[in-house]
C-alpha positions as CSV (number, residue, x, y, z in Angstrom):
1,M,17.5,-9.1,-4.4
2,N,16.3,-5.6,-4.7
3,L,13.2,-3.9,-6.0
4,S,14.8,-3.1,-9.3
5,T,15.6,-6.7,-10.1
6,S,12.3,-8.1,-8.8
7,P,10.2,-9.8,-11.6
8,W,7.9,-7.2,-13.2
9,W,5.0,-9.6,-13.3
10,T,5.0,-9.8,-9.5
11,W,4.3,-6.1,-9.3
12,V,1.6,-6.5,-12.0
13,V,-0.1,-9.2,-9.9
14,I,0.1,-7.1,-6.7
15,A,-1.4,-4.1,-8.5
16,G,-4.0,-6.4,-10.1
17,L,-5.0,-7.7,-6.7
18,G,-5.4,-4.2,-5.5
19,A,-7.7,-3.4,-8.5
20,F,-9.7,-6.6,-7.9
21,H,-10.2,-5.7,-4.2
22,G,-11.3,-2.3,-5.3
23,L,-13.9,-3.7,-7.5
24,N,-15.5,-5.6,-4.7
25,P,-18.4,-3.6,-3.2
26,A,-17.7,-5.1,0.2
27,M,-14.3,-3.5,0.2
28,G,-15.7,0.0,0.4
29,W,-17.0,1.7,-2.7
30,L,-20.6,0.7,-2.1
31,F,-20.4,2.2,1.4
32,A,-18.8,5.3,0.1
33,V,-21.5,5.8,-2.5
34,A,-24.3,5.1,0.0
35,L,-22.8,7.6,2.5
36,G,-22.5,10.2,-0.2
37,L,-26.1,9.7,-1.3
38,Y,-27.3,9.9,2.3
39,R,-25.5,13.2,2.8
40,R,-26.1,14.3,-0.8
41,S,-22.5,15.2,-1.3
42,R,-19.9,14.1,-3.8
43,R,-17.2,15.4,-1.5
44,V,-18.3,12.9,1.2
45,V,-17.8,10.1,-1.4
46,M,-14.2,11.2,-2.0
47,L,-13.5,11.8,1.7
48,S,-14.8,8.3,2.6
49,L,-12.2,6.7,0.4
50,I,-9.4,7.9,2.8
51,P,-10.5,5.8,5.9
52,I,-11.6,2.9,3.7
53,S,-8.2,2.7,2.1
54,L,-6.4,3.2,5.4
55,G,-8.4,0.3,7.0
56,H,-7.7,-1.9,4.1
57,A,-3.9,-1.1,4.2
58,V,-3.7,-1.7,7.9
59,A,-5.4,-5.1,7.6
60,A,-3.1,-6.1,4.8
61,A,-0.1,-4.8,6.7
62,C,-0.9,-7.0,9.7
63,V,-1.1,-10.1,7.6
64,L,2.1,-9.3,5.6
65,T,3.9,-8.6,8.9
66,A,3.0,-12.0,10.2
67,G,3.7,-13.7,7.0
68,F,7.1,-12.2,6.4
69,S,8.1,-12.7,10.0
70,L,7.6,-16.4,9.3
71,S,9.4,-16.1,6.0
72,A,12.5,-15.1,8.0
73,V,12.6,-18.4,9.8
74,L,10.7,-20.9,7.6
75,D,11.5,-22.3,4.3
76,H,9.6,-20.4,1.6
77,Q,8.2,-23.5,0.0
78,A,6.8,-24.7,3.3
79,L,5.4,-21.2,4.0
80,G,3.8,-21.1,0.6
81,R,2.0,-24.4,1.3
82,I,0.8,-23.1,4.6
83,C,-0.6,-20.0,2.9
84,G,-2.3,-22.3,0.3
85,V,-4.0,-24.3,3.1
86,F,-5.1,-21.1,4.8
87,L,-6.4,-19.7,1.5
88,I,-8.5,-22.8,0.8
89,G,-9.7,-22.8,4.4
90,W,-10.6,-19.1,4.1
91,A,-12.5,-19.8,0.9
92,G,-14.5,-22.5,2.8
93,W,-15.3,-20.1,5.6
94,H,-16.3,-17.3,3.3
95,A,-18.6,-19.7,1.4
96,W,-20.2,-20.7,4.7
97,R,-20.3,-17.5,6.7
98,G,-18.8,-14.6,4.8
99,H,-21.8,-13.5,2.9
100,R,-23.8,-13.3,6.1
101,M,-21.6,-10.5,7.6
102,R,-23.3,-7.2,8.2
103,S,-21.8,-3.8,8.4
104,P,-21.2,-2.7,12.0
105,V,-21.4,1.0,11.1
106,G,-24.2,3.1,9.8
107,M,-24.7,6.2,7.6
108,Q,-23.5,8.4,10.4
109,A,-20.1,6.8,10.6
110,G,-17.1,9.0,11.1
111,F,-13.4,8.5,10.1
112,V,-12.7,6.0,12.9
113,G,-15.8,4.0,12.3
114,L,-15.1,3.7,8.5
115,T,-11.5,2.8,9.1
116,G,-12.4,0.1,11.6
117,W,-15.1,-1.2,9.3
118,S,-12.7,-1.4,6.3
119,F,-10.2,-3.1,8.5
120,L,-12.7,-5.8,9.5
121,M,-13.9,-6.3,5.9
122,A,-10.4,-6.6,4.5
123,G,-9.5,-9.1,7.2
124,A,-12.6,-11.1,6.9
125,H,-12.1,-11.4,3.1
126,G,-8.5,-12.5,3.4
127,A,-7.2,-9.5,1.4
128,G,-3.8,-9.5,2.9
129,L,-3.4,-13.3,2.8
130,M,-3.7,-13.2,-1.0
131,L,-0.6,-11.0,-1.3
132,I,1.8,-13.4,0.5
133,P,2.0,-16.0,-2.3
134,A,2.6,-13.3,-4.9
135,L,5.5,-11.9,-2.8
136,L,7.2,-15.1,-1.7
137,P,9.1,-15.6,-5.0
138,M,10.7,-12.2,-4.6
139,C,12.2,-13.3,-1.2
140,D,13.9,-16.4,-2.4
141,G,17.3,-16.6,-0.9
142,L,16.5,-14.0,1.7
143,S,15.2,-16.3,4.4
144,T,17.3,-16.3,7.5
145,S,16.7,-20.0,7.7
146,S,18.7,-20.6,4.6
147,A,22.3,-21.8,5.0
148,A,23.7,-19.0,2.9
149,V,22.1,-16.3,5.0
150,R,22.9,-18.1,8.3
151,A,26.5,-18.4,7.3
152,S,26.7,-14.6,6.5
153,T,26.7,-11.7,8.9
154,D,24.1,-9.9,6.9
155,V,20.9,-11.3,8.5
156,S,19.7,-7.8,9.3
157,A,20.2,-6.7,5.7
158,S,18.1,-9.7,4.6
159,I,15.3,-8.8,6.9
160,S,15.5,-5.1,5.9
161,T,15.2,-6.1,2.2
162,I,12.1,-8.2,2.9
163,A,10.6,-5.3,4.9
164,T,11.3,-2.9,2.0
165,M,9.7,-5.1,-0.6
166,A,6.7,-5.8,1.6
167,S,6.2,-2.0,2.2
168,A,6.5,-1.2,-1.5
169,A,4.0,-4.0,-2.4
170,L,1.6,-2.7,0.2
171,F,1.8,0.8,-1.1
172,L,1.3,-0.3,-4.7
173,H,-1.6,-2.6,-3.7
174,T,-3.3,0.1,-1.7
175,A,-2.8,2.7,-4.5
176,A,-4.4,0.4,-7.1
177,M,-7.3,-0.4,-4.7
178,L,-7.8,3.3,-4.0
179,L,-7.8,4.3,-7.6
180,T,-10.2,1.5,-8.6
181,T,-12.5,2.3,-5.7
182,A,-12.5,6.0,-6.5
183,V,-13.4,5.5,-10.2
184,I,-16.2,3.1,-9.4
185,S,-17.6,5.2,-6.6
186,L,-17.7,8.3,-8.8
187,V,-19.2,6.5,-11.8
188,V,-21.9,5.0,-9.6
189,F,-22.6,8.2,-7.7
190,D,-22.6,10.5,-10.7
191,R,-24.0,8.3,-13.5
192,I,-25.7,5.0,-12.8
193,G,-26.7,4.9,-9.2
194,V,-26.8,1.9,-6.9
195,A,-30.0,0.5,-8.4
196,C,-27.8,-1.1,-11.1
197,L,-26.5,-3.6,-8.6
198,R,-29.8,-5.5,-8.8
199,T,-29.4,-6.4,-12.4
200,K,-26.0,-5.5,-13.7
201,W,-23.5,-6.4,-11.0
202,V,-21.7,-9.8,-10.6
203,N,-22.0,-12.0,-7.6
204,F,-18.8,-10.9,-5.8
205,D,-19.3,-13.2,-2.9
206,L,-19.1,-16.2,-5.2
207,L,-16.2,-14.6,-7.2
208,W,-14.3,-13.9,-4.1
209,T,-14.7,-17.4,-2.8
210,V,-13.5,-18.9,-6.1
211,S,-10.6,-16.5,-6.1
212,L,-9.4,-17.5,-2.7
213,L,-9.8,-21.2,-3.5
214,G,-7.9,-20.7,-6.8
215,C,-5.0,-18.9,-5.1
216,G,-4.8,-21.7,-2.5
217,V,-4.9,-24.5,-5.0
218,A,-2.3,-22.8,-7.2
219,Q,-0.1,-22.3,-4.2
220,L,-0.2,-25.9,-3.3
221,G,0.5,-26.9,-6.8
222,L,-2.5,-29.1,-7.0
């Protein structure tokens, strides 16, 4: 399988997850706006998006690397069920403790601080974990645990294809997240201000928990 023959809906889901992550204030746009307001600079808002996106991408890359390393040796159906269990467990943890997390950086945060903070937030919210179920169908037949691949001499090509698809998915996901975060940050900074969050914003803690739970249940086929 190659990128050109991968189901188009898979890429739509990956981009949609990126946009969904960008909508979540905890993923970065709220901090970018707050930092821009503190320093009274629209430029600071835009510059803040770079480390925020980088931290998010690194967190997702770590999870994807672990997940697709397992996909090379495990049956994809079994790995999908494992991911489903983890997603449901993560939803439970997020409902219990996730909303109590506090930002470890302040308004004087630099590039490294923002990157680290974004990495922690993306990891704590299970952002990368949500990508694995979407990508698994693209890797059917590529697992080195399958008889067809074991019987061939092209195991390295199979692993390379998985790595290429994961990298492309990570790029698309991060680009969608960055675009969504940038649009919301600028609209809030330039037009409506953060006061709107008190009356006009949805409860993303609850929505995120439900999303994790829904992904896990769907992956288990319950």
